[in-house]
C-alpha positions in Angstrom: -5.5 4.9 -1.2 -2.1 3.4 -1.0 -3.3 0.6 -3.3 -4.1 3.3 -5.9 -0.7 4.9 -5.5 0.9 1.5 -6.0 -1.2 0.9 -9.1 -0.3 4.3 -10.5 3.4 3.7 -10.0 3.0 0.4 -11.8 1.3 2.2 -14.7 4.2 4.6 -14.8 6.6 1.7 -15.1 4.6 0.2 -17.9 4.5 3.4 -19.8 8.3 3.8 -19.3 8.8 0.3 -20.6 6.8 1.1 -23.7 8.7 4.4 -24.2 12.0 2.5 -23.8 11.2 0.3 -26.7 10.2 3.3 -28.9 13.5 5.1 -28.0 15.6 2.1 -28.9 13.8 1.7 -32.2 14.4 5.4 -32.9 18.1 4.9 -32.0 18.1 7.2 -29.0 19.9 4.9 -26.6 20.6 7.6 -24.0 16.9 8.5 -23.8 16.1 4.8 -23.6 18.5 4.5 -20.6 16.6 7.2 -18.8 13.3 5.4 -19.3 14.9 2.1 -18.1 15.9 4.0 -14.9 12.3 5.4 -14.6 10.8 1.9 -15.2 13.1 0.4 -12.5 12.3 3.1 -10.0 8.6 3.0 -10.6 8.5 -0.7 -10.2 10.4 -0.4 -6.9 8.1 2.3 -5.7 5.0 0.2 -6.6 6.4 -2.8 -4.7 7.2 -0.6 -1.7 3.8 1.0 -1.7 2.1 -2.4 -2.0 4.1 -3.7 0.9 3.1 -0.6 3.0 -0.5 -1.1 2.0 -0.5 -4.8 3.1 1.2 -3.9 6.5 -1.4 -1.1 7.1 -4.2 -3.5 6.4 -2.7 -6.1 8.8 -2.2 -3.4 11.5 -5.7 -2.1 11.1 -7.2 -5.6 11.5 -5.1 -6.0 14.7 -6.4 -2.6 15.9 -10.0 -3.7 15.3 -9.4 -6.9 17.2 -8.0 -4.9 20.1 -11.0 -2.5 20.0 -13.4 -5.5 20.0 -11.7 -7.1 23.0 -11.5 -3.8 24.8 -15.1 -2.9 24.3 -16.2 -6.4 25.3 -14.3 -6.1 28.6 -15.6 -2.5 29.2 -19.2 -3.8 28.7 -18.5 -6.6 31.2 -17.2 -4.2 33.8 -20.2 -1.9 33.2 -22.6 -4.9 33.6 -20.9 -5.9 36.9 -21.1 -2.3 38.2 -24.7 -2.0 37.3 -25.4 -5.3 39.0 -23.7 -4.2 42.2 -25.8 -0.9 42.2 -29.0 -2.9 42.2 
């Protein structure tokens, strides 16, 4: 989901870059400047969202590793308890 948001922000930046060129050709420099700002902000947003996505992915893998280790230990304890009850 965050990857999609990053991709959408990148698409906004690309569209803003295209519009910037059209505004410059038409001689509307002030409008072009607004699109340059939009392009810059969209690119920064895309980069930030991509970084967040990568960090979330890394944290989730660490979480899965913890769960795997925790469940393994819990099963070992359950086996020991059931052995002692026999």
